[in-house]
PDB file of N, CA, C, O and CB in Angstrom:
ATOM      1  N   UNK A   1      84.958  81.490 100.705  1.00  0.00           N
ATOM      2  CA  UNK A   1      84.935  82.850 101.055  1.00  0.00           C
ATOM      3  C   UNK A   1      86.069  83.214 102.054  1.00  0.00           C
ATOM      4  O   UNK A   1      86.234  84.382 102.405  1.00  0.00           O
ATOM      5  CB  UNK A   1      83.591  83.180 101.618  1.00  0.00           C
ATOM      6  N   UNK A   2      86.803  82.255 102.480  1.00  0.00           N
ATOM      7  CA  UNK A   2      87.881  82.517 103.424  1.00  0.00           C
ATOM      8  C   UNK A   2      88.918  83.479 102.819  1.00  0.00           C
ATOM      9  O   UNK A   2      89.559  84.241 103.543  1.00  0.00           O
ATOM     10  CB  UNK A   2      88.554  81.196 103.842  1.00  0.00           C
ATOM     11  N   UNK A   3      89.075  83.437 101.503  1.00  0.00           N
ATOM     12  CA  UNK A   3      90.013  84.335 100.801  1.00  0.00           C
ATOM     13  C   UNK A   3      89.631  85.778 101.005  1.00  0.00           C
ATOM     14  O   UNK A   3      90.504  86.634 101.154  1.00  0.00           O
ATOM     15  CB  UNK A   3      90.054  84.021  99.302  1.00  0.00           C
ATOM     16  N   UNK A   4      88.346  86.068 101.017  1.00  0.00           N
ATOM     17  CA  UNK A   4      87.906  87.437 101.152  1.00  0.00           C
ATOM     18  C   UNK A   4      88.024  87.928 102.619  1.00  0.00           C
ATOM     19  O   UNK A   4      88.161  89.122 102.885  1.00  0.00           O
ATOM     20  CB  UNK A   4      86.460  87.564 100.656  1.00  0.00           C
ATOM     21  N   UNK A   5      87.968  86.983 103.528  1.00  0.00           N
ATOM     22  CA  UNK A   5      88.126  87.356 104.968  1.00  0.00           C
ATOM     23  C   UNK A   5      89.520  87.481 105.447  1.00  0.00           C
ATOM     24  O   UNK A   5      89.748  87.935 106.568  1.00  0.00           O
ATOM     25  CB  UNK A   5      87.463  86.375 105.820  1.00  0.00           C
ATOM     26  N   UNK A   6      90.439  87.109 104.670  1.00  0.00           N
ATOM     27  CA  UNK A   6      91.888  87.126 105.055  1.00  0.00           C
ATOM     28  C   UNK A   6      92.355  88.655 105.056  1.00  0.00           C
ATOM     29  O   UNK A   6      92.116  89.394 104.101  1.00  0.00           O
ATOM     30  CB  UNK A   6      92.802  86.205 103.988  1.00  0.00           C
ATOM     31  N   UNK A   7      92.991  89.043 106.119  1.00  0.00           N
ATOM     32  CA  UNK A   7      93.478  90.409 106.111  1.00  0.00           C
ATOM     33  C   UNK A   7      94.621  90.621 105.116  1.00  0.00           C
ATOM     34  O   UNK A   7      95.431  89.719 104.898  1.00  0.00           O
ATOM     35  CB  UNK A   7      93.928  90.793 107.495  1.00  0.00           C
ATOM     36  N   UNK A   8      94.686  91.796 104.521  1.00  0.00           N
ATOM     37  CA  UNK A   8      95.697  92.087 103.470  1.00  0.00           C
ATOM     38  C   UNK A   8      96.976  92.617 104.092  1.00  0.00           C
ATOM     39  O   UNK A   8      97.993  92.654 103.400  1.00  0.00           O
ATOM     40  CB  UNK A   8      95.149  93.115 102.442  1.00  0.00           C
ATOM     41  N   UNK A   9      96.990  93.019 105.323  1.00  0.00           N
ATOM     42  CA  UNK A   9      98.190  93.517 105.927  1.00  0.00           C
ATOM     43  C   UNK A   9      98.181  95.074 106.025  1.00  0.00           C
ATOM     44  O   UNK A   9      97.511  95.778 105.269  1.00  0.00           O
ATOM     45  CB  UNK A   9      99.397  93.031 105.125  1.00  0.00           C
ATOM     46  N   UNK A  10      98.981  95.552 107.019  1.00  0.00           N
ATOM     47  CA  UNK A  10      99.049  96.965 107.266  1.00  0.00           C
ATOM     48  C   UNK A  10      99.699  97.665 106.087  1.00  0.00           C
ATOM     49  O   UNK A  10     100.696  97.207 105.528  1.00  0.00           O
ATOM     50  CB  UNK A  10      99.807  97.248 108.551  1.00  0.00           C
ATOM     51  N   UNK A  11      99.082  98.828 105.719  1.00  0.00           N
ATOM     52  CA  UNK A  11      99.629  99.572 104.578  1.00  0.00           C
ATOM     53  C   UNK A  11      99.251  99.022 103.168  1.00  0.00           C
ATOM     54  O   UNK A  11      99.841  99.388 102.151  1.00  0.00           O
ATOM     55  CB  UNK A  11     101.121  99.591 104.703  1.00  0.00           C
ATOM     56  N   UNK A  12      98.247  98.135 103.172  1.00  0.00           N
ATOM     57  CA  UNK A  12      97.804  97.575 101.883  1.00  0.00           C
ATOM     58  C   UNK A  12      96.293  97.626 101.806  1.00  0.00           C
ATOM     59  O   UNK A  12      95.627  97.614 102.841  1.00  0.00           O
ATOM     60  CB  UNK A  12      98.305  96.114 101.698  1.00  0.00           C
ATOM     61  N   UNK A  13      95.737  97.682 100.612  1.00  0.00           N
ATOM     62  CA  UNK A  13      94.300  97.625 100.385  1.00  0.00           C
ATOM     63  C   UNK A  13      93.994  96.414  99.524  1.00  0.00           C
ATOM     64  O   UNK A  13      94.742  96.093  98.601  1.00  0.00           O
ATOM     65  CB  UNK A  13      93.781  98.927  99.718  1.00  0.00           C
ATOM     66  N   UNK A  14      92.877  95.736  99.833  1.00  0.00           N
ATOM     67  CA  UNK A  14      92.490  94.574  99.078  1.00  0.00           C
ATOM     68  C   UNK A  14      91.240  94.943  98.202  1.00  0.00           C
ATOM     69  O   UNK A  14      90.388  95.746  98.583  1.00  0.00           O
ATOM     70  CB  UNK A  14      92.191  93.361 100.053  1.00  0.00           C
ATOM     71  N   UNK A  15      91.204  94.307  97.030  1.00  0.00           N
ATOM     72  CA  UNK A  15      90.071  94.461  96.059  1.00  0.00           C
ATOM     73  C   UNK A  15      89.727  93.074  95.552  1.00  0.00           C
ATOM     74  O   UNK A  15      90.585  92.197  95.448  1.00  0.00           O
ATOM     75  CB  UNK A  15      90.444  95.439  94.836  1.00  0.00           C
ATOM     76  N   UNK A  16      88.453  92.895  95.237  1.00  0.00           N
ATOM     77  CA  UNK A  16      87.981  91.686  94.647  1.00  0.00           C
ATOM     78  C   UNK A  16      86.957  91.974  93.591  1.00  0.00           C
ATOM     79  O   UNK A  16      86.090  92.828  93.774  1.00  0.00           O
ATOM     80  CB  UNK A  16      87.424  90.781  95.683  1.00  0.00           C
ATOM     81  N   UNK A  17      87.046  91.276  92.494  1.00  0.00           N
ATOM     82  CA  UNK A  17      86.108  91.444  91.406  1.00  0.00           C
ATOM     83  C   UNK A  17      85.688  90.082  90.876  1.00  0.00           C
ATOM     84  O   UNK A  17      86.500  89.166  90.739  1.00  0.00           O
ATOM     85  CB  UNK A  17      86.717  92.301  90.289  1.00  0.00           C
ATOM     86  N   UNK A  18      84.401  89.975  90.582  1.00  0.00           N
ATOM     87  CA  UNK A  18      83.870  88.768  89.918  1.00  0.00           C
ATOM     88  C   UNK A  18      83.769  89.161  88.406  1.00  0.00           C
ATOM     89  O   UNK A  18      83.023  90.072  88.046  1.00  0.00           O
ATOM     90  CB  UNK A  18      82.407  88.298  90.551  1.00  0.00           C
ATOM     91  N   UNK A  19      84.547  88.441  87.528  1.00  0.00           N
ATOM     92  CA  UNK A  19      84.615  88.801  86.118  1.00  0.00           C
ATOM     93  C   UNK A  19      84.127  87.636  85.277  1.00  0.00           C
ATOM     94  O   UNK A  19      84.501  86.490  85.526  1.00  0.00           O
ATOM     95  CB  UNK A  19      86.052  89.201  85.715  1.00  0.00           C
ATOM     96  N   UNK A  20      83.292  87.917  84.280  1.00  0.00           N
ATOM     97  CA  UNK A  20      82.892  86.857  83.329  1.00  0.00           C
ATOM     98  C   UNK A  20      83.966  86.641  82.279  1.00  0.00           C
ATOM     99  O   UNK A  20      84.598  87.586  81.808  1.00  0.00           O
ATOM    100  CB  UNK A  20      81.556  87.212  82.642  1.00  0.00           C
ATOM    101  N   UNK A  21      84.154  85.420  81.933  1.00  0.00           N
ATOM    102  CA  UNK A  21      85.165  85.142  80.884  1.00  0.00           C
ATOM    103  C   UNK A  21      84.975  83.719  80.289  1.00  0.00           C
ATOM    104  O   UNK A  21      83.887  83.143  80.308  1.00  0.00           O
ATOM    105  CB  UNK A  21      86.615  85.287  81.478  1.00  0.00           C
ATOM    106  N   UNK A  22      86.107  83.196  79.762  1.00  0.00           N
ATOM    107  CA  UNK A  22      86.001  81.920  79.112  1.00  0.00           C
ATOM    108  C   UNK A  22      87.192  80.976  79.603  1.00  0.00           C
ATOM    109  O   UNK A  22      87.001  80.039  80.378  1.00  0.00           O
ATOM    110  CB  UNK A  22      86.020  82.126  77.532  1.00  0.00           C
ATOM    111  N   UNK A  23      88.333  81.285  79.120  1.00  0.00           N
ATOM    112  CA  UNK A  23      89.519  80.455  79.460  1.00  0.00           C
ATOM    113  C   UNK A  23      90.692  81.328  79.786  1.00  0.00           C
ATOM    114  O   UNK A  23      91.828  80.990  79.455  1.00  0.00           O
ATOM    115  CB  UNK A  23      89.889  79.506  78.305  1.00  0.00           C
ATOM    116  N   UNK A  24      90.440  82.466  80.439  1.00  0.00           N
ATOM    117  CA  UNK A  24      91.515  83.410  80.800  1.00  0.00           C
ATOM    118  C   UNK A  24      92.463  82.804  81.807  1.00  0.00           C
ATOM    119  O   UNK A  24      92.061  81.946  82.592  1.00  0.00           O
ATOM    120  CB  UNK A  24      90.932  84.705  81.362  1.00  0.00           C
ATOM    121  N   UNK A  25      93.649  83.209  81.804  1.00  0.00           N
ATOM    122  CA  UNK A  25      94.718  82.668  82.648  1.00  0.00           C
ATOM    123  C   UNK A  25      95.148  83.688  83.775  1.00  0.00           C
ATOM    124  O   UNK A  25      95.977  83.326  84.610  1.00  0.00           O
ATOM    125  CB  UNK A  25      95.950  82.299  81.746  1.00  0.00           C
ATOM    126  N   UNK A  26      94.623  84.910  83.814  1.00  0.00           N
ATOM    127  CA  UNK A  26      94.997  85.827  84.787  1.00  0.00           C
ATOM    128  C   UNK A  26      94.147  87.059  84.765  1.00  0.00           C
ATOM    129  O   UNK A  26      93.202  87.158  83.983  1.00  0.00           O
ATOM    130  CB  UNK A  26      96.380  86.158  84.628  1.00  0.00           C
ATOM    131  N   UNK A  27      94.475  88.008  85.623  1.00  0.00           N
ATOM    132  CA  UNK A  27      93.730  89.272  85.652  1.00  0.00           C
ATOM    133  C   UNK A  27      94.677  90.416  85.923  1.00  0.00           C
ATOM    134  O   UNK A  27      95.738  90.226  86.517  1.00  0.00           O
ATOM    135  CB  UNK A  27      92.615  89.237  86.714  1.00  0.00           C
ATOM    136  N   UNK A  28      94.290  91.626  85.483  1.00  0.00           N
ATOM    137  CA  UNK A  28      95.058  92.819  85.753  1.00  0.00           C
ATOM    138  C   UNK A  28      94.190  93.870  86.494  1.00  0.00           C
ATOM    139  O   UNK A  28      92.983  93.955  86.269  1.00  0.00           O
ATOM    140  CB  UNK A  28      95.614  93.396  84.432  1.00  0.00           C
ATOM    141  N   UNK A  29      94.787  94.610  87.320  1.00  0.00           N
ATOM    142  CA  UNK A  29      94.120  95.678  88.101  1.00  0.00           C
ATOM    143  C   UNK A  29      94.551  96.980  87.470  1.00  0.00           C
ATOM    144  O   UNK A  29      95.742  97.210  87.259  1.00  0.00           O
ATOM    145  CB  UNK A  29      94.492  95.629  89.661  1.00  0.00           C
ATOM    146  N   UNK A  30      93.597  97.830  87.170  1.00  0.00           N
ATOM    147  CA  UNK A  30      93.909  99.200  86.566  1.00  0.00           C
ATOM    148  C   UNK A  30      93.445 100.222  87.632  1.00  0.00           C
ATOM    149  O   UNK A  30      92.258 100.313  87.945  1.00  0.00           O
ATOM    150  CB  UNK A  30      93.126  99.455  85.090  1.00  0.00           C
ATOM    151  N   UNK A  31      94.417 100.989  88.181  1.00  0.00           N
ATOM    152  CA  UNK A  31      94.161 101.934  89.233  1.00  0.00           C
ATOM    153  C   UNK A  31      94.361 103.335  88.565  1.00  0.00           C
ATOM    154  O   UNK A  31      95.442 103.638  88.060  1.00  0.00           O
ATOM    155  CB  UNK A  31      95.133 101.691  90.510  1.00  0.00           C
ATOM    156  N   UNK A  32      93.303 104.166  88.579  1.00  0.00           N
ATOM    157  CA  UNK A  32      93.361 105.523  88.037  1.00  0.00           C
ATOM    158  C   UNK A  32      93.063 106.418  89.268  1.00  0.00           C
ATOM    159  O   UNK A  32      92.765 105.950  90.367  1.00  0.00           O
ATOM    160  CB  UNK A  32      92.300 105.758  86.799  1.00  0.00           C
ATOM    161  N   UNK A  33      93.170 107.755  88.994  1.00  0.00           N
ATOM    162  CA  UNK A  33      92.864 108.691  90.114  1.00  0.00           C
ATOM    163  C   UNK A  33      91.459 108.613  90.626  1.00  0.00           C
ATOM    164  O   UNK A  33      91.213 108.856  91.808  1.00  0.00           O
ATOM    165  CB  UNK A  33      93.121 110.090  89.694  1.00  0.00           C
ATOM    166  N   UNK A  34      90.473 108.259  89.708  1.00  0.00           N
ATOM    167  CA  UNK A  34      89.075 108.275  90.124  1.00  0.00           C
ATOM    168  C   UNK A  34      88.424 106.928  90.155  1.00  0.00           C
ATOM    169  O   UNK A  34      87.307 106.790  90.654  1.00  0.00           O
ATOM    170  CB  UNK A  34      88.304 109.145  89.240  1.00  0.00           C
ATOM    171  N   UNK A  35      89.101 105.917  89.629  1.00  0.00           N
ATOM    172  CA  UNK A  35      88.468 104.552  89.510  1.00  0.00           C
ATOM    173  C   UNK A  35      89.447 103.393  89.576  1.00  0.00           C
ATOM    174  O   UNK A  35      90.640 103.550  89.316  1.00  0.00           O
ATOM    175  CB  UNK A  35      87.710 104.446  88.201  1.00  0.00           C
ATOM    176  N   UNK A  36      88.952 102.297  89.908  1.00  0.00           N
ATOM    177  CA  UNK A  36      89.727 101.050  89.961  1.00  0.00           C
ATOM    178  C   UNK A  36      88.889  99.945  89.251  1.00  0.00           C
ATOM    179  O   UNK A  36      87.753  99.660  89.631  1.00  0.00           O
ATOM    180  CB  UNK A  36      90.069 100.644  91.484  1.00  0.00           C
ATOM    181  N   UNK A  37      89.498  99.348  88.216  1.00  0.00           N
ATOM    182  CA  UNK A  37      88.807  98.314  87.477  1.00  0.00           C
ATOM    183  C   UNK A  37      89.745  97.140  87.319  1.00  0.00           C
ATOM    184  O   UNK A  37      90.948  97.239  87.560  1.00  0.00           O
ATOM    185  CB  UNK A  37      88.318  98.830  86.105  1.00  0.00           C
ATOM    186  N   UNK A  38      89.155  95.999  86.898  1.00  0.00           N
ATOM    187  CA  UNK A  38      89.977  94.829  86.697  1.00  0.00           C
ATOM    188  C   UNK A  38      89.487  94.174  85.405  1.00  0.00           C
ATOM    189  O   UNK A  38      88.306  94.284  85.079  1.00  0.00           O
ATOM    190  CB  UNK A  38      89.904  93.841  87.929  1.00  0.00           C
ATOM    191  N   UNK A  39      90.352  93.506  84.673  1.00  0.00           N
ATOM    192  CA  UNK A  39      90.041  92.779  83.443  1.00  0.00           C
ATOM    193  C   UNK A  39      90.758  91.483  83.422  1.00  0.00           C
ATOM    194  O   UNK A  39      91.860  91.389  83.964  1.00  0.00           O
ATOM    195  CB  UNK A  39      90.398  93.585  82.217  1.00  0.00           C
ATOM    196  N   UNK A  40      90.199  90.477  82.828  1.00  0.00           N
ATOM    197  CA  UNK A  40      90.777  89.188  82.597  1.00  0.00           C
ATOM    198  C   UNK A  40      91.776  89.258  81.457  1.00  0.00           C
ATOM    199  O   UNK A  40      91.582  90.060  80.543  1.00  0.00           O
ATOM    200  CB  UNK A  40      89.700  88.169  82.310  1.00  0.00           C
ATOM    201  N   UNK A  41      92.830  88.461  81.462  1.00  0.00           N
ATOM    202  CA  UNK A  41      93.793  88.387  80.379  1.00  0.00           C
ATOM    203  C   UNK A  41      94.125  86.932  80.084  1.00  0.00           C
ATOM    204  O   UNK A  41      93.898  86.038  80.899  1.00  0.00           O
ATOM    205  CB  UNK A  41      95.066  89.176  80.726  1.00  0.00           C
ATOM    206  N   UNK A  42      94.670  86.728  78.888  1.00  0.00           N
ATOM    207  CA  UNK A  42      95.129  85.398  78.490  1.00  0.00           C
ATOM    208  C   UNK A  42      93.900  84.594  77.901  1.00  0.00           C
ATOM    209  O   UNK A  42      92.753  85.034  77.968  1.00  0.00           O
ATOM    210  CB  UNK A  42      95.784  84.635  79.749  1.00  0.00           C
ATOM    211  N   UNK A  43      94.203  83.458  77.354  1.00  0.00           N
ATOM    212  CA  UNK A  43      93.134  82.631  76.845  1.00  0.00           C
ATOM    213  C   UNK A  43      92.543  83.130  75.536  1.00  0.00           C
ATOM    214  O   UNK A  43      91.402  82.801  75.213  1.00  0.00           O
ATOM    215  CB  UNK A  43      92.067  82.531  77.860  1.00  0.00           C
ATOM    216  N   UNK A  44      93.321  83.944  74.752  1.00  0.00           N
ATOM    217  CA  UNK A  44      92.772  84.470  73.523  1.00  0.00           C
ATOM    218  C   UNK A  44      92.458  83.394  72.529  1.00  0.00           C
ATOM    219  O   UNK A  44      93.028  82.303  72.560  1.00  0.00           O
ATOM    220  CB  UNK A  44      93.705  85.444  72.922  1.00  0.00           C
ATOM    221  N   UNK A  45      91.556  83.709  71.660  1.00  0.00           N
ATOM    222  CA  UNK A  45      91.147  82.778  70.553  1.00  0.00           C
ATOM    223  C   UNK A  45      90.462  81.504  71.042  1.00  0.00           C
ATOM    224  O   UNK A  45      90.546  80.471  70.378  1.00  0.00           O
ATOM    225  CB  UNK A  45      92.372  82.380  69.728  1.00  0.00           C
ATOM    226  N   UNK A  46      89.780  81.558  72.203  1.00  0.00           N
ATOM    227  CA  UNK A  46      89.100  80.440  72.700  1.00  0.00           C
ATOM    228  C   UNK A  46      87.572  80.681  72.588  1.00  0.00           C
ATOM    229  O   UNK A  46      87.119  81.719  73.070  1.00  0.00           O
ATOM    230  CB  UNK A  46      89.536  80.162  74.132  1.00  0.00           C
ATOM    231  N   UNK A  47      86.764  79.805  71.995  1.00  0.00           N
ATOM    232  CA  UNK A  47      85.396  79.983  71.879  1.00  0.00           C
ATOM    233  C   UNK A  47      84.677  79.196  72.963  1.00  0.00           C
ATOM    234  O   UNK A  47      84.933  78.009  73.169  1.00  0.00           O
ATOM    235  CB  UNK A  47      84.948  79.598  70.525  1.00  0.00           C
ATOM    236  N   UNK A  48      83.801  79.863  73.629  1.00  0.00           N
ATOM    237  CA  UNK A  48      83.016  79.202  74.712  1.00  0.00           C
ATOM    238  C   UNK A  48      81.525  79.283  74.455  1.00  0.00           C
ATOM    239  O   UNK A  48      81.037  80.286  73.935  1.00  0.00           O
ATOM    240  CB  UNK A  48      83.328  79.842  76.077  1.00  0.00           C
ATOM    241  N   UNK A  49      80.810  78.254  74.808  1.00  0.00           N
ATOM    242  CA  UNK A  49      79.353  78.223  74.673  1.00  0.00           C
ATOM    243  C   UNK A  49      78.738  79.089  75.781  1.00  0.00           C
ATOM    244  O   UNK A  49      77.759  79.788  75.523  1.00  0.00           O
ATOM    245  CB  UNK A  49      78.810  76.749  74.743  1.00  0.00           C
ATOM    246  N   UNK A  50      79.271  79.063  76.978  1.00  0.00           N
ATOM    247  CA  UNK A  50      78.804  79.886  78.058  1.00  0.00           C
ATOM    248  C   UNK A  50      79.954  80.479  78.830  1.00  0.00           C
ATOM    249  O   UNK A  50      81.056  79.930  78.844  1.00  0.00           O
ATOM    250  CB  UNK A  50      77.920  79.100  78.968  1.00  0.00           C
ATOM    251  N   UNK A  51      79.705  81.572  79.456  1.00  0.00           N
ATOM    252  CA  UNK A  51      80.715  82.283  80.228  1.00  0.00           C
ATOM    253  C   UNK A  51      81.040  81.548  81.539  1.00  0.00           C
ATOM    254  O   UNK A  51      80.158  80.923  82.129  1.00  0.00           O
ATOM    255  CB  UNK A  51      80.239  83.709  80.525  1.00  0.00           C
ATOM    256  N   UNK A  52      82.262  81.617  81.982  1.00  0.00           N
ATOM    257  CA  UNK A  52      82.667  81.248  83.341  1.00  0.00           C
ATOM    258  C   UNK A  52      82.791  82.465  84.161  1.00  0.00           C
ATOM    259  O   UNK A  52      82.903  83.567  83.623  1.00  0.00           O
ATOM    260  CB  UNK A  52      83.971  80.476  83.357  1.00  0.00           C
ATOM    261  N   UNK A  53      82.776  82.312  85.454  1.00  0.00           N
ATOM    262  CA  UNK A  53      83.014  83.469  86.297  1.00  0.00           C
ATOM    263  C   UNK A  53      84.239  83.267  87.135  1.00  0.00           C
ATOM    264  O   UNK A  53      84.415  82.187  87.698  1.00  0.00           O
ATOM    265  CB  UNK A  53      81.822  83.749  87.176  1.00  0.00           C
ATOM    266  N   UNK A  54      85.085  84.239  87.245  1.00  0.00           N
ATOM    267  CA  UNK A  54      86.341  84.173  87.942  1.00  0.00           C
ATOM    268  C   UNK A  54      86.369  85.202  89.083  1.00  0.00           C
ATOM    269  O   UNK A  54      85.915  86.331  88.900  1.00  0.00           O
ATOM    270  CB  UNK A  54      87.502  84.404  86.967  1.00  0.00           C
ATOM    271  N   UNK A  55      86.869  84.844  90.199  1.00  0.00           N
ATOM    272  CA  UNK A  55      87.118  85.751  91.318  1.00  0.00           C
ATOM    273  C   UNK A  55      88.577  86.214  91.241  1.00  0.00           C
ATOM    274  O   UNK A  55      89.491  85.412  91.430  1.00  0.00           O
ATOM    275  CB  UNK A  55      86.814  85.054  92.700  1.00  0.00           C
ATOM    276  N   UNK A  56      88.790  87.458  90.974  1.00  0.00           N
ATOM    277  CA  UNK A  56      90.088  88.065  90.850  1.00  0.00           C
ATOM    278  C   UNK A  56      90.278  88.935  92.094  1.00  0.00           C
ATOM    279  O   UNK A  56      89.506  89.860  92.348  1.00  0.00           O
ATOM    280  CB  UNK A  56      90.220  88.895  89.515  1.00  0.00           C
ATOM    281  N   UNK A  57      91.406  88.589  92.924  1.00  0.00           N
ATOM    282  CA  UNK A  57      91.652  89.342  94.102  1.00  0.00           C
ATOM    283  C   UNK A  57      93.024  89.980  93.963  1.00  0.00           C
ATOM    284  O   UNK A  57      93.931  89.423  93.345  1.00  0.00           O
ATOM    285  CB  UNK A  57      91.549  88.464  95.356  1.00  0.00           C
ATOM    286  N   UNK A  58      93.153  91.155  94.550  1.00  0.00           N
ATOM    287  CA  UNK A  58      94.409  91.902  94.484  1.00  0.00           C
ATOM    288  C   UNK A  58      94.688  92.549  95.840  1.00  0.00           C
ATOM    289  O   UNK A  58      93.747  92.873  96.564  1.00  0.00           O
ATOM    290  CB  UNK A  58      94.358  92.978  93.361  1.00  0.00           C
ATOM    291  N   UNK A  59      95.974  92.746  96.205  1.00  0.00           N
ATOM    292  CA  UNK A  59      96.385  93.511  97.356  1.00  0.00           C
ATOM    293  C   UNK A  59      97.485  94.450  96.852  1.00  0.00           C
ATOM    294  O   UNK A  59      98.462  94.026  96.235  1.00  0.00           O
ATOM    295  CB  UNK A  59      96.879  92.579  98.548  1.00  0.00           C
ATOM    296  N   UNK A  60      97.293  95.712  97.131  1.00  0.00           N
ATOM    297  CA  UNK A  60      98.222  96.687  96.681  1.00  0.00           C
ATOM    298  C   UNK A  60      98.647  97.704  97.816  1.00  0.00           C
ATOM    299  O   UNK A  60      97.935  97.865  98.807  1.00  0.00           O
ATOM    300  CB  UNK A  60      97.607  97.418  95.503  1.00  0.00           C
ATOM    301  N   UNK A  61      99.749  98.334  97.645  1.00  0.00           N
ATOM    302  CA  UNK A  61     100.155  99.278  98.649  1.00  0.00           C
ATOM    303  C   UNK A  61      99.176 100.491  98.709  1.00  0.00           C
ATOM    304  O   UNK A  61      98.794 101.043  97.678  1.00  0.00           O
ATOM    305  CB  UNK A  61     101.590  99.746  98.361  1.00  0.00           C
ATOM    306  N   UNK A  62      98.810 100.861  99.874  1.00  0.00           N
ATOM    307  CA  UNK A  62      97.861 101.960 100.056  1.00  0.00           C
ATOM    308  C   UNK A  62      98.308 103.247  99.303  1.00  0.00           C
ATOM    309  O   UNK A  62      97.460 103.947  98.749  1.00  0.00           O
ATOM    310  CB  UNK A  62      97.700 102.257 101.565  1.00  0.00           C
ATOM    311  N   UNK A  63      99.541 103.546  99.277  1.00  0.00           N
ATOM    312  CA  UNK A  63     100.065 104.731  98.634  1.00  0.00           C
ATOM    313  C   UNK A  63      99.877 104.745  97.127  1.00  0.00           C
ATOM    314  O   UNK A  63     100.009 105.797  96.502  1.00  0.00           O
ATOM    315  CB  UNK A  63     101.501 104.865  98.949  1.00  0.00           C
ATOM    316  N   UNK A  64      99.567 103.583  96.523  1.00  0.00           N
ATOM    317  CA  UNK A  64      99.319 103.488  95.091  1.00  0.00           C
ATOM    318  C   UNK A  64      97.896 103.804  94.677  1.00  0.00           C
ATOM    319  O   UNK A  64      97.584 103.919  93.492  1.00  0.00           O
ATOM    320  CB  UNK A  64      99.660 102.135  94.626  1.00  0.00           C
ATOM    321  N   UNK A  65      97.022 103.946  95.697  1.00  0.00           N
ATOM    322  CA  UNK A  65      95.589 104.113  95.457  1.00  0.00           C
ATOM    323  C   UNK A  65      95.154 105.524  95.900  1.00  0.00           C
ATOM    324  O   UNK A  65      95.272 105.864  97.077  1.00  0.00           O
ATOM    325  CB  UNK A  65      94.768 103.014  96.218  1.00  0.00           C
ATOM    326  N   UNK A  66      94.658 106.336  94.968  1.00  0.00           N
ATOM    327  CA  UNK A  66      94.142 107.675  95.325  1.00  0.00           C
ATOM    328  C   UNK A  66      92.999 107.558  96.276  1.00  0.00           C
ATOM    329  O   UNK A  66      92.180 106.656  96.100  1.00  0.00           O
ATOM    330  CB  UNK A  66      93.701 108.451  94.086  1.00  0.00           C
ATOM    331  N   UNK A  67      92.877 108.375  97.246  1.00  0.00           N
ATOM    332  CA  UNK A  67      91.711 108.357  98.173  1.00  0.00           C
ATOM    333  C   UNK A  67      90.424 108.564  97.415  1.00  0.00           C
ATOM    334  O   UNK A  67      89.402 108.086  97.909  1.00  0.00           O
ATOM    335  CB  UNK A  67      91.848 109.444  99.264  1.00  0.00           C
ATOM    336  N   UNK A  68      90.352 109.218  96.279  1.00  0.00           N
ATOM    337  CA  UNK A  68      89.133 109.401  95.547  1.00  0.00           C
ATOM    338  C   UNK A  68      88.791 108.250  94.553  1.00  0.00           C
ATOM    339  O   UNK A  68      87.738 108.274  93.916  1.00  0.00           O
ATOM    340  CB  UNK A  68      89.221 110.686  94.815  1.00  0.00           C
ATOM    341  N   UNK A  69      89.704 107.237  94.430  1.00  0.00           N
ATOM    342  CA  UNK A  69      89.443 106.147  93.524  1.00  0.00           C
ATOM    343  C   UNK A  69      88.418 105.169  94.060  1.00  0.00           C
ATOM    344  O   UNK A  69      88.498 104.791  95.228  1.00  0.00           O
ATOM    345  CB  UNK A  69      90.705 105.434  93.223  1.00  0.00           C
ATOM    346  N   UNK A  70      87.454 104.744  93.251  1.00  0.00           N
ATOM    347  CA  UNK A  70      86.421 103.852  93.705  1.00  0.00           C
ATOM    348  C   UNK A  70      86.374 102.648  92.701  1.00  0.00           C
ATOM    349  O   UNK A  70      86.512 102.829  91.491  1.00  0.00           O
ATOM    350  CB  UNK A  70      85.018 104.614  93.804  1.00  0.00           C
ATOM    351  N   UNK A  71      86.179 101.441  93.242  1.00  0.00           N
ATOM    352  CA  UNK A  71      86.055 100.320  92.355  1.00  0.00           C
ATOM    353  C   UNK A  71      84.764 100.450  91.492  1.00  0.00           C
ATOM    354  O   UNK A  71      83.679 100.773  91.973  1.00  0.00           O
ATOM    355  CB  UNK A  71      86.051  99.008  93.171  1.00  0.00           C
ATOM    356  N   UNK A  72      84.977 100.166  90.152  1.00  0.00           N
ATOM    357  CA  UNK A  72      83.883 100.273  89.192  1.00  0.00           C
ATOM    358  C   UNK A  72      83.861  98.946  88.410  1.00  0.00           C
ATOM    359  O   UNK A  72      84.890  98.319  88.163  1.00  0.00           O
ATOM    360  CB  UNK A  72      84.065 101.538  88.221  1.00  0.00           C
ATOM    361  N   UNK A  73      82.689  98.574  88.055  1.00  0.00           N
ATOM    362  CA  UNK A  73      82.548  97.442  87.144  1.00  0.00           C
ATOM    363  C   UNK A  73      81.332  97.627  86.309  1.00  0.00           C
ATOM    364  O   UNK A  73      81.026  96.780  85.469  1.00  0.00           O
ATOM    365  CB  UNK A  73      82.475  96.123  87.895  1.00  0.00           C
TER     366      UNK A  73
END
């Protein structure tokens, strides 16, 4: 959990999402005026018996995030 406690720096905002997947290789952050979401990417065409869970963390410039945008999952 040290990753979540680390400061992101002045002028930046941090976001963390726990996402279910299989063999994905990365994640993307989607910032809209009203919401912020994240999705896993990569690892297509892989069949899994059970899902894995990934912690996806992001740090973005504050100016890129609308004050009304809220994380959604």
